[in-house]
Structure formats: C-alpha cells, structure tokens
C-alpha positions in Angstrom: 51.8 -44.9 -26.4 52.0 -41.3 -25.1 49.3 -38.7 -25.0 49.6 -35.0 -24.9 47.2 -32.7 -23.1 45.7 -29.8 -24.9 47.0 -26.6 -23.3 44.4 -24.3 -21.8 45.1 -20.8 -23.0 44.4 -17.9 -20.6 42.7 -14.7 -21.8 45.0 -11.9 -22.8 45.7 -9.4 -20.0 44.4 -6.6 -22.1 41.0 -8.2 -22.5 40.8 -8.9 -18.7 41.7 -5.3 -18.0 39.0 -4.1 -20.4 36.4 -6.3 -18.7 37.4 -5.0 -15.3 37.2 -1.4 -16.4 33.7 -1.9 -17.9 32.5 -3.6 -14.8 33.8 -0.8 -12.6 32.2 1.8 -14.7 28.8 0.0 -14.7 28.9 -0.4 -10.9 29.8 3.3 -10.5 26.9 4.3 -12.7 24.4 2.2 -10.7 25.7 3.6 -7.4 25.6 7.1 -8.8 21.9 6.7 -9.9 20.9 5.1 -6.7 22.6 7.9 -4.7 20.9 10.6 -6.8 17.5 8.9 -6.3 18.0 8.6 -2.5 18.8 12.3 -2.3 15.4 13.2 -3.8 12.2 13.8 -1.9 10.0 10.8 -2.8 6.5 9.5 -2.1 5.7 5.9 -1.0 4.1 3.8 -2.2 4.8 5.0 -5.7 1.4 3.9 -7.1 -2.2 3.5 -6.2 -5.3 2.5 -8.2 -7.4 5.5 -9.3 -10.1 6.3 -6.8 -8.4 4.4 -4.0 -9.8 5.2 -0.6 -8.6 5.0 3.0 -4.9 4.7 2.2 -1.6 6.4 3.3 1.1 8.4 1.6 4.5 8.8 3.0 6.8 11.6 1.9 10.5 10.7 2.6 12.8 13.7 3.0 16.5 13.1 3.1 19.0 15.7 4.2 21.7 16.1 1.5 23.5 19.0 3.1 26.7 18.5 5.1 26.5 21.5 7.4 22.8 22.3 7.8 19.7 20.6 9.0 16.3 20.5 7.3 14.0 22.8 9.3 10.8 23.0 7.1 9.1 20.7 4.6 6.3 22.1 2.4 4.3 19.6 0.3 1.8 21.0 -2.3 -1.1 18.8 -3.3 -2.5 19.0 -6.8 -5.8 20.9 -7.0 -6.6 20.0 -10.7 -7.1 16.4 -9.4 -7.8 17.2 -5.8 -7.6 15.1 -2.6 -10.6 16.2 -0.5 -9.3 15.3 3.0 -6.2 14.0 4.8 -5.2 13.1 8.4 -1.6 13.8 9.4 0.4 11.3 11.4 2.2 13.1 14.3 6.0 13.3 14.0 7.9 13.9 17.2 9.2 17.5 17.3 7.3 18.6 14.2 4.1 20.6 13.9 1.9 20.1 10.8 -0.3 22.7 9.2 -2.9 21.6 6.7 -4.2 24.2 4.2 -7.3 23.9 2.0 -8.6 25.6 -1.1 -12.0 26.1 -2.6 -12.5 24.1 -5.7 -13.7 25.7 -9.0 -15.5 22.4 -9.9 -17.1 20.7 -6.9 -16.6 16.9 -6.5 -19.9 15.1 -6.8 -20.6 12.4 -4.2 -23.6 10.4 -3.0 -23.5 12.5 0.2 -23.4 15.8 -1.6 -20.9 18.1 -3.3 -17.4 18.6 -1.9 -16.3 22.2 -2.5 -12.9 22.2 -0.8 -9.7 20.1 -0.9 -6.3 20.0 0.7 -3.8 22.2 -1.1 -0.8 22.2 1.1 0.8 20.5 4.2 3.6 22.3 6.0 5.8 20.7 8.7 7.9 23.0 10.9 9.6 22.9 14.3 11.7 19.8 13.9 15.0 19.1 12.2 16.6 16.5 9.9 20.3 16.3 10.6 22.9 15.7 7.9 23.0 12.1 6.8 19.5 11.4 8.1 16.0 11.4 6.6 12.5 11.8 8.0 9.2 10.2 6.9 6.0 12.3 6.9 2.8 10.2 6.6 -0.7 11.3 5.8 -3.9 9.2 5.5 -6.2 10.2 2.6 -10.0 9.7 2.3 -10.0 9.1 -1.5 -7.7 9.6 -4.4 -9.0 11.2 -7.6 -9.9 9.5 -10.9 -9.3 10.6 -14.4 -5.5 11.1 -14.0 -2.5 8.8 -14.6 -0.4 10.4 -12.0 -0.2 13.0 -9.2 2.8 15.3 -8.7 3.4 16.7 -5.3 5.7 19.7 -5.5 7.9 20.0 -2.4 10.0 22.8 -0.8 12.8 21.8 1.5 14.1 24.6 3.7 17.5 24.3 5.5 18.6 25.9 8.8 20.9 28.3 7.0 18.1 29.5 4.8 18.7 27.5 1.6 15.5 26.3 -0.1 15.6 23.3 -2.5 12.6 23.2 -4.8 11.5 19.7 -5.7 9.1 20.9 -8.4 10.4 19.8 -11.8 8.3 17.5 -13.9 9.6 14.3 -15.5 9.3 14.3 -19.2 8.9 11.0 -21.2 12.1 10.1 -23.0 14.1 12.9 -21.3 16.7 12.5 -18.5 15.5 12.9 -15.0 15.6 16.5 -13.9 17.9 17.7 -11.2 15.1 18.4 -8.7 12.1 16.2 -9.7 8.8 16.5 -7.9 7.6 13.4 -6.0 5.1 11.5 -8.3 2.4 9.1 -7.5 1.3 6.9 -10.4 -2.4 6.1 -10.6 -3.2 2.8 -12.2 -6.5 1.7 -13.7 -9.0 0.9 -11.1 -9.9 -2.8 -10.7 -13.4 -3.8 -11.9 -16.1 -3.7 -9.2 -16.8 -7.1 -8.0 -19.4 -6.0 -5.4 -22.4 -6.9 -7.6 -21.2 -10.5 -8.2 -20.3 -10.9 -4.5 -23.6 -9.6 -3.3 -26.1 -12.1 -1.8 -28.7 -13.1 -4.3 -32.4 -13.2 -3.6 -33.6 -16.8 -3.3 -36.1 -18.1 -5.9 -39.2 -20.0 -5.0 -37.6 -23.3 -6.1 -34.5 -22.7 -4.0 -36.7 -21.8 -1.0 -38.8 -25.0 -1.4 -35.6 -27.0 -1.7 -34.3 -25.3 1.5 -37.5 -26.0 3.4 -37.5 -29.7 2.2 -33.9 -30.1 3.3 -34.7 -28.6 6.7 -37.7 -30.9 7.2 -35.5 -34.0 6.3 -32.8 -32.9 8.7 -35.4 -32.4 11.4 -36.9 -35.9 10.8 -33.5 -37.5 10.8 -32.6 -35.7 14.1 -35.9 -36.8 15.7 -35.3 -40.4 14.6 -31.8 -40.4 16.1 -33.2 -39.0 19.4 -35.9 -41.7 19.6 -33.4 -44.5 18.9 -31.2 -43.1 21.6 -34.1 -43.0 24.1 -35.0 -46.6 23.3 -31.4 -47.7 23.8 -31.3 -46.0 27.2 -34.6 -47.7 28.3 -33.4 -51.2 27.2 -30.1 -50.6 29.0 -31.9 -49.6 32.2 -34.2 -52.7 32.0 -31.2 -55.0 31.6 -29.5 -53.5 34.5 -32.5 -54.0 36.8 -33.0 -57.6 35.6 -29.3 -58.3 36.4 -29.7 -56.9 39.9 -32.8 -59.0 40.6 -31.0 -62.2 39.5 -28.1 -61.5 41.8 -30.5 -60.8 44.6 -32.3 -64.1 44.1 
C-alpha cells in the first residue's frame, strides 16, 4: 500500500514581492518620521503634573545643518501660564542669560504675591557641530496650573546667520508642522494625600491604652530583671558551696 504526500505549495513570487515592497515602505516611513522628530528642538520629560515643583526641564537642540554650527539658542517661556523662577545648569562653553517680565496678574502664594516670571533664556558662546546635539537643563520652582500644556518657542541661530524658528503650534487632527515648538504636557495633579498621611491627635482612650501598655511592659521588664538577679545569686551560692566541699 503506497501513500502520497500532499505537496506544499509556495507563495507566488508576485505576492512575496508585494509583501517585501510594503514592508520596505513601512520601514522607510518609520525611519523618516523618527529622523524628522530627532531634528526638532524638544523638551524632556515631555509631561509633568500641573503645579509640579522642584523639577527639571531639558531642552535638546540637534544640529541639522551640514556646514554650520549652532551658535545661539533662545527659549521663550510662556507668560500666560508663567513659571516664576528657574535655575540654569552650567554648560561648558555656553553662557546663559535669564530674562524676566512683570506679570499682569500676580501669582497668589502663601508667602505673598509673585509679580515677575521668567520670560526667556538665551544661551550663547558655545557651538553645536554638525551631527551633534546639546542638552540645556533648567530647574524650576513650580509649574503653573490651569493649563493642559506649555509651549516653549525656540530660536536656533547658526554660525552662518541662519535662524530656524521652532515656534509653530501643533493642531489636533492636523499633520505635524515643519518647525513645531517644544511642548510640555501638563497632566491632572494627583490628589493631595497629605491630610490622610498626617499624624492624628491621640484620643483619651488611645492615650490610656498606651499608658496601660507601657506600665505592663515596665512590670514585665522588672520581673525579668528580678529573676535574673535571683539566678545570679543562686549560681554564686552554689559555686561557693562547691569550693568549700573541695577544700574539706
């Protein structure tokens, strides 16, 4: 009795070629979008909770020119949702200038009104060579509330005089603009757990229970001490009795 194996049919060459072309196009699209994003001036991290305090923002500036270096970086901070204060991390070769502006509406705080905020940070004196990037980091005191995002308009000046303006706003449902501004998303602030974590004032019942426990522990400790003392005395007496018997 003979058996015949069912032949395994291979996919048509035309179908394989179509799959290969589609895959290549998809890969090229991913690489193109990644390259475009890398060429932008961006802010890191890309999100913070509203009202976050004592954090840092890093502006990453890549050089996308082949024959010129980046010689100046100018970051504008929003004044409609202001950041009152920043500290600039030193970058070797670069000098930072922090500009402030007077607020039309002061910021109310427990320590009084804040009437000025940071409006601009300018880095000069250094250079970013072609094919490189530079991180510029600032520490902030507190981020604003009441906004879903903050846009930081950036001007990138090259050594031959060209200025790239990273100032375009991203529109929902629209393709990304050619020169988008760095955007920091502001998420909803976490609920304040300080009240629940705060120490509670002891009640009279809990205080009495605490005192009773302390007394019981004290009595137990005293009892253990007395028993230890008795054991020591008995041991000493036995030792002396043994010596007297050996001497006799």
